[in-house]
C-alpha positions in Angstrom: -0.6 10.5 -12.5 -3.4 10.7 -10.0 -5.5 13.7 -9.2 -7.2 14.4 -5.9 -10.9 13.5 -6.0 -11.9 16.7 -4.3 -10.4 18.7 -7.2 -12.6 16.9 -9.7 -15.9 17.1 -7.8 -16.6 20.6 -6.8 -20.4 21.0 -7.1 -23.3 20.1 -4.9 -24.2 20.4 -1.2 -22.1 17.4 -0.1 -19.0 19.3 -1.3 -19.9 22.7 0.1 -16.9 22.7 2.5 -14.3 22.0 -0.2 -11.3 22.7 2.1 -12.4 20.3 4.8 -13.1 17.6 2.3 -9.7 18.1 0.7 -8.0 17.8 4.1 -9.9 14.6 4.9 -9.2 13.1 1.5 -5.4 13.9 1.8 -5.2 12.3 5.2 -7.2 9.2 4.1 -4.7 8.8 1.3 -1.7 9.4 3.5 -2.7 6.9 6.1 -3.7 4.4 3.4 -0.3 4.6 1.8 1.2 4.2 5.2 -0.8 0.9 5.8 0.1 -0.2 2.2 3.7 0.2 3.3 3.1 -2.2 6.2 1.4 -4.6 3.8 4.4 -4.6 1.5 6.8 -5.2 4.3 4.7 -8.2 5.3 3.9 -9.7 1.9 7.3 -9.1 0.4 9.2 -10.0 3.5 11.2 -6.8 3.5 13.9 -6.2 6.1 13.3 -3.2 8.4 16.1 -1.6 10.2 14.6 0.6 12.9 10.9 1.1 13.6 8.5 -0.3 11.1 6.2 2.6 11.6 8.9 5.0 10.4 9.5 2.8 7.3 5.7 2.9 6.5 5.7 6.7 6.9 8.6 7.0 4.4 6.7 4.7 2.0 3.7 7.0 2.2 5.7 10.2 1.5 7.4 8.5 -1.5 4.1 7.5 -3.0 2.7 11.0 -2.6 5.7 12.4 -4.4 5.6 9.8 -7.1 1.9 9.4 -7.9 0.7 13.0 -8.3 1.4 16.0 -10.5 3.3 18.7 -8.6 0.4 21.0 -7.6 -1.7 18.1 -6.3 1.3 16.5 -4.6 2.1 19.7 -2.8 -1.5 20.2 -1.7 -1.7 16.6 -0.4 1.6 17.0 1.4 0.5 20.2 3.2 -2.7 18.5 4.4 -1.1 15.2 5.4 1.6 17.0 7.3 -1.0 19.3 9.1 -2.9 16.1 10.0 0.0 15.1 12.2 -0.1 18.6 13.9 -3.8 18.1 14.5 -3.1 14.7 16.1 -0.5 16.3 18.3 -3.1 19.0 19.4 -5.6 16.4 20.6 -3.2 13.8 21.9 -2.2 15.5 25.1 0.9 13.9 26.7 3.2 12.2 24.2 3.3 8.5 24.6 7.0 7.9 24.1 6.5 4.1 24.5 4.2 4.0 21.5 5.3 2.2 18.3 4.7 5.5 16.4 7.0 8.4 16.8 5.7 11.7 18.3 3.2 13.4 15.9 5.3 16.6 15.8 8.3 14.5 14.6 6.1 12.8 12.0 5.1 16.2 10.8 8.7 17.3 10.2 9.7 13.9 8.7 6.9 14.4 6.1 8.1 18.0 5.5 11.8 17.1 5.2 11.4 14.1 2.8 8.8 15.8 0.6 10.9 18.9 0.3 14.1 16.8 -0.3 12.4 15.1 -3.3 12.3 18.4 -5.2 14.1 21.1 -3.3 14.4 23.6 -6.1 10.6 23.7 -6.6 9.5 23.2 -2.9 11.3 26.0 -1.1 8.1 27.7 -0.3 6.7 24.5 1.1 9.6 24.1 3.4 9.5 27.7 4.5 5.7 27.6 5.1 6.2 24.5 7.3 8.9 26.1 9.4 11.7 23.7 8.3 15.0 25.3 9.5 17.4 26.0 6.7 20.3 24.2 8.4 18.0 21.1 8.6 16.9 21.6 5.0 20.4 21.3 3.7 20.5 17.5 4.2 17.0 16.7 3.1 17.9 15.9 -0.6 20.4 13.3 0.6 17.9 11.9 3.0 15.3 11.6 0.3 17.7 9.8 -1.9 18.5 7.3 0.9 14.7 6.7 1.4 14.1 6.3 -2.3 17.0 3.8 -2.7 15.6 1.8 0.3 12.1 1.5 -1.2 12.6 1.6 -4.9 13.7 -2.0 -5.3 10.5 -3.2 -3.6 8.4 -1.0 -5.8 10.3 -2.2 -8.9 9.7 -5.8 -8.0 5.9 -5.4 -8.0 5.6 -3.0 -10.9 2.9 -4.0 -13.3 -0.9 -4.4 -13.6 -2.7 -6.8 -11.4 -5.7 -7.5 -9.1 -3.9 -8.3 -5.9 -5.5 -5.5 -3.9 -9.2 -6.5 -3.4 -11.6 -3.9 -2.1 -14.6 -4.5 0.2 -16.9 -1.5 1.1 -19.3 -3.7 3.2 -22.3 -1.5 2.2 -20.8 1.8 3.3 -21.1 4.8 1.1 -19.0 7.8 2.1 -15.9 9.8 1.2 -13.7 7.1 2.6 -15.2 4.5 0.2 -14.9 6.9 -2.8 -11.3 7.8 -2.1 -10.0 4.3 -1.1 -11.9 2.5 -3.9 -10.4 4.8 -6.5 -6.9 4.4 -5.0 -7.1 0.6 -4.9 -8.0 0.7 -8.6 -5.1 3.0 -9.3 -2.6 0.8 -7.3 -3.8 -2.3 -9.2 -2.8 -0.5 -12.3 0.7 0.2 -10.9 1.5 -2.9 -8.9 1.0 -6.7 -8.9 1.7 -8.2 -5.5 2.6 -11.8 -5.1 -0.3 -12.3 -2.7 -3.8 -11.0 -2.3 -4.1 -8.1 0.1 -7.6 -7.1 1.2 -8.6 -3.5 1.6 -11.7 -3.3 3.9 -13.9 -0.5 5.0 -15.6 -1.4 8.3 -16.7 -0.2 11.7 -14.0 -0.6 14.3 -15.5 1.1 17.4 -12.8 3.8 17.2 -11.1 6.1 14.7 -8.3 4.0 13.3 -6.7 2.5 10.3 -4.3 -0.5 10.4 -2.8 -3.5 8.7 -3.8 -6.9 9.9 -1.0 -9.4 9.0 -3.1 -12.4 10.2 -5.8 -11.6 7.7 -3.5 -9.8 5.2 -5.9 -6.9 5.2 -5.7 -3.1 5.3 -8.6 -2.0 7.5 -9.9 1.6 7.1 -12.3 2.2 9.9 -15.4 4.2 9.1 -14.9 6.3 12.3 -11.6 7.7 11.0 -13.3 10.1 8.5 -15.3 11.9 11.3 -12.1 12.0 13.3 -10.3 13.8 10.5 -13.1 16.3 10.1 -12.7 17.1 13.9 -8.9 17.5 13.4 -9.6 20.0 10.6 -11.7 22.1 13.0 -8.9 21.9 15.6 -6.4 23.3 13.1 -8.8 25.8 11.5 
């Protein structure tokens, strides 16, 4: 089981604003798992019925639920879900033509699937996030469907390997710390049939994406500052 880095490093001036760092870390992990989902769809040739972005969101939520002890998973899910609300606050008009669903819907999709994974324990989470009770009733079945859809792919790559290869490109920040640690953890869990690069680099804008041409997950250095700004929007 993983533990959030911000829970382990609590001293020193760099970590003075623990709550903001935890929010940033949670959203770095959530988006990284999302892009890892895209990488699996590509490398494993997985069928996607519907929007691929939705499938990658589901993969991210399943990994949050599976990888962490309950308290850390709940904290991560809170922050990752609130990240979508922050994005909605700064986005302005909804781009209904976009490949991603509206951020408010991604918020509720995160809430419903995470709640549905363990409804007896996560009632407070669902209530805090404003999930209507009539909607909550179907969440366990929806989680089971999501789990069944992804579990065969996760089972196929289970095992230790070195298929995820990390490149920091000289950067030294929270993004590097979080993603480097998670790449090492994923290599302890999974062995993909092909190499997938995980690269930290400047992109000119706050972004993270999977590049199928290069078979790389790109985590842009600008994304960390964007997440800090989102936290201030929500605070």
